[in-house]
Steps between C-alpha positions, in 0.01 A plus 500: 500500500729404783653155486578328826543161654186322619467435871758247612412183687698433819683211328600723206620771738716249690645361178586851377667583833696173486617578145620842611687362802648178362457512124807428289356574155528874426209495253260345750626738768433806283153376404407428862620847596282659230193302611545581869565868429184514289303321774611774742335758277783641288422606146662349193696817437641498855592131482665543160710796612605338832590163344646649179254308284276603213135566576399242239705230672347584840149482349580162343625361835185620677266364231675161503482485879129586496440214253742229616585583861845418637574267205554812289804597710721220369715546195303439183745297297218302346337819377790670332784419272529385147263230381649157430611473141514119496162325544467211748477238223835607356654520849403137568639398159831667587511308829434176312783569253734563793424154637556322167858389428639709210600190299131406465414828327802478270758712681865382504554539875387305803391775745317831464658824607281809526659651191467180296137456602424862416661466155309174440163655598555798271620277214196272538266801503361430847573865591632796303733605778548408865743608769704273722334639812157425353613141443612479863162629618314249285715218643423617854130527419486143366748347748769427242845476658764632266851451632848562376667203332813341643726330248805281536715282282563132540849359470612213277735386775402146612579588864296822484224373732753386758693826486185714497334358811616625836521142617721416201793474737334217690414323172864520385615364835242220471630407153861495618407285799318248283794460254 
């Protein structure tokens, strides 16, 4: 049995031509090239040898195009990759913990860092293990802003506020003038 691309509609043909001329994604470009070459009557073996692809991959591209049309030419990130290890309920719980001040849950510090939050989640048994990048992705997913902490020390000097402010000079001059 000979596998080939179904007859293309004019809109599909134009989109394939546009992808070949102006496409920036190499995967979509290669898939469009395979579909157009098949539409011109080339066999799977010819396409595979010319494009340096396996025959199985060429068949898969053609079958997907016959089923889905031009939507099959995009990268299929949603189809591949490792399945999520952390279910959505746990992900939302992690986002909630990130928004709670650490003092409330019994931690001796005032702000979460990624490492401290990770250690807390593992200690509490929320997750067995979790990476810092996974935490960042969960925060992005739930709109949690996690920023680096800035710390400073206050002085016991009674004139600290006057000396600290840029307009401290004018305050000192004002005091001297009023004396």
